[in-house]
C-alpha positions in Angstrom: -15.5 -4.5 -19.3 -14.5 -0.8 -19.7 -10.8 -0.2 -19.3 -8.4 2.7 -19.0 -4.9 1.8 -20.1 -1.7 3.7 -19.1 1.6 2.7 -20.6 4.4 4.9 -21.9 5.7 2.4 -24.4 3.7 3.0 -27.6 4.3 -0.5 -28.9 3.2 -2.2 -25.7 0.2 0.2 -25.2 -1.1 -0.4 -28.7 -0.5 -4.1 -28.4 -2.4 -4.4 -25.2 -5.2 -2.2 -26.5 -5.6 -4.4 -29.5 -5.5 -7.6 -27.4 -8.1 -6.2 -25.0 -10.4 -5.2 -27.8 -10.0 -8.5 -29.6 -11.1 -10.1 -26.3 -14.3 -8.1 -26.3 -13.4 -5.4 -23.9 -13.8 -1.6 -24.4 -10.6 0.5 -24.0 -12.3 3.8 -23.2 -8.9 5.7 -22.9 -5.2 4.9 -23.5 -2.5 7.3 -22.2 1.2 7.5 -21.7 1.1 9.9 -18.7 0.2 9.3 -15.1 -1.6 12.6 -14.7 -3.7 11.9 -17.8 -4.5 8.5 -16.3 -6.2 10.0 -13.3 -8.0 12.5 -15.5 -9.2 9.6 -17.7 -10.6 7.7 -14.7 -12.4 10.8 -13.5 -13.9 11.3 -17.0 -14.8 7.7 -17.9 -15.1 5.9 -14.5 -14.0 2.5 -16.0 -14.4 -1.0 -14.5 -10.6 -1.4 -14.3 -7.3 0.5 -14.8 -4.2 -1.1 -16.2 -1.1 1.0 -15.5 2.6 0.8 -15.7 4.7 1.9 -12.7 7.4 4.1 -14.3 5.7 6.8 -16.4 5.8 10.5 -17.2 5.8 13.1 -16.0 8.9 12.1 -13.9 9.4 8.6 -15.2 9.9 7.2 -11.7 6.9 5.8 -9.8 4.2 8.1 -11.2 2.0 5.2 -12.5 1.9 3.5 -9.1 1.3 6.7 -7.3 -1.6 7.3 -9.7 -2.9 3.8 -8.9 -2.8 4.6 -5.2 -4.7 7.8 -5.8 -7.3 6.0 -7.9 -7.8 3.4 -5.2 -8.5 6.1 -2.6 -10.7 8.3 -4.8 -12.6 5.6 -6.7 -12.6 2.5 -4.5 -15.0 0.6 -6.9 -12.4 0.9 -9.8 -10.2 -2.2 -9.9 -6.5 -1.6 -10.6 -4.0 -3.9 -12.3 -0.4 -2.7 -12.1 2.2 -3.8 -14.7 5.9 -3.4 -13.9 9.4 -4.5 -14.9 10.3 -4.3 -11.2 8.9 -5.1 -7.8 8.5 -1.8 -6.0 8.2 -3.5 -2.6 7.1 -0.5 -0.5 4.4 0.7 -3.0 3.2 -2.8 -3.7 2.6 -3.3 0.0 0.9 0.1 0.2 -1.3 -0.8 -2.8 -2.5 -3.9 -0.8 -2.6 -2.3 2.6 -6.1 -1.0 2.9 -7.9 -3.8 1.2 -6.8 -6.7 -1.1 -9.9 -6.9 -3.3 -9.8 -5.6 -6.9 -6.1 -5.2 -7.2 -3.3 -6.9 -9.0 0.5 -6.4 -9.4 2.0 -8.4 -12.4 5.5 -8.2 -13.8 5.6 -7.4 -17.5 7.4 -10.6 -18.3 4.1 -12.4 -17.5 2.2 -10.3 -20.0 3.8 -12.4 -22.8 1.8 -15.3 -21.3 -1.4 -14.0 -22.7 -3.7 -16.5 -20.9 -2.2 -15.7 -17.6 -2.5 -12.0 -18.1 -6.1 -12.2 -19.2 -6.9 -14.5 -16.2 -5.3 -11.9 -13.8 -7.3 -9.1 -15.5 -10.6 -11.1 -15.1 -9.8 -11.9 -11.4 -9.0 -8.3 -10.5 -12.0 -6.9 -12.3 -14.2 -9.4 -10.4 -12.9 -8.2 -7.1 -10.2 -10.7 -6.4 -6.4 -10.3 -6.1 -3.8 -11.2 -8.6 -0.1 -11.1 -7.6 2.9 -12.1 -9.5 4.8 -14.9 -7.7 7.9 -12.6 -7.6 5.9 -9.9 -5.9 4.7 -12.4 -3.3 8.3 -13.7 -2.7 9.7 -10.2 -2.2 6.9 -9.0 0.1 7.0 -12.1 2.2 10.8 -12.3 2.4 12.3 -10.6 5.5 9.1 -10.8 7.6 9.0 -12.6 10.9 6.4 -15.3 9.9 7.9 -18.7 9.4 5.0 -21.0 10.5 3.7 -23.2 7.7 0.1 -22.9 6.7 -0.5 -26.5 7.7 -0.8 -25.3 11.3 -4.2 -23.9 10.3 -7.4 -25.9 10.9 -9.7 -26.6 7.9 -12.0 -23.8 9.1 -9.2 -21.3 9.4 -8.0 -22.2 5.9 -11.5 -21.7 4.6 -11.5 -18.2 6.2 -8.1 -17.4 4.7 -9.3 -18.6 1.3 -12.2 -16.1 1.3 -9.9 -13.3 2.7 -7.6 -13.9 -0.2 -10.5 -13.3 -2.6 -11.0 -9.9 -1.1 -14.1 -10.6 1.0 -14.7 -8.6 4.2 -15.2 -10.3 7.6 -19.0 -10.0 7.2 -18.9 -11.5 3.7 -16.7 -14.4 4.9 -19.2 -15.1 7.7 -22.1 -15.1 5.3 -20.3 -17.5 2.9 -19.3 -19.9 5.6 -22.6 -19.6 7.5 -21.0 -18.6 10.8 -21.1 -15.5 12.9 -18.9 -12.5 12.2 -17.4 -12.9 15.7 -16.4 -16.5 14.8 -14.7 -15.2 11.7 -12.8 -12.6 13.7 -11.7 -15.3 16.2 -10.5 -17.5 13.3 -8.5 -14.5 11.8 -6.8 -13.8 15.1 -5.9 -17.5 15.3 -4.5 -17.3 11.8 -2.3 -14.3 12.7 -1.0 -16.2 15.8 -0.3 -19.4 13.9 1.5 -17.6 11.1 3.6 -15.6 13.6 2.0 -12.3 12.5 0.8 -11.1 15.8 3.8 -8.8 16.3 4.3 -7.8 12.7 4.9 -4.2 12.1 5.2 -2.2 8.9 2.7 -4.2 6.8 -1.0 -5.1 7.2 -1.2 -8.5 9.0 -4.2 -9.3 6.8 -2.2 -8.7 3.7 0.8 -10.7 4.9 -1.5 -13.7 5.7 -3.1 -13.4 2.3 0.4 -13.3 0.7 1.4 -16.5 2.5 -1.7 -18.2 1.2 -1.3 -17.0 -2.4 2.3 -18.1 -2.3 1.5 -21.7 -1.6 
């Protein structure tokens, strides 16, 4: 796959680039600046972007803001965010519109090479990859307390496909049911997970986070 890499630590950036090339991927651009990241995506239109959160020019959340910009401007480009911290508000925003083709992994996990490469492959394929700590922090403090075992087998199947980033129409096709049936199942999932009155986050994202956290 074709990759644009953004990381302001020279050692980590070069190490990741070498790892990715050794795995047969093409690193079409590697930068240490969030503005250059967006420019590189515009120039190369990669399959996936790997970016740090805290990067120049301000060394705050520039990398994550660039990731949000890329998601809006080039929705077919997958994004894998690496961070030392869980930026809760921006992580939720990254997932808010759609959960397919996006990942948020803490840098501690990068040392586990197989896990990192698995997350990269899943995100590039259109699925979601979230660090367990990201899931924990996004789920904590929300109103849902109902266990997933309240769901019927059909509802769990629907949620499984939702977590893979499929639209309602795609879920219906895969389960060989109507789209209206899928929508009814999703509404039932929201009710059973106590998400009907949730505000501040996408109910779809919260349901997926509960599922991924099991």
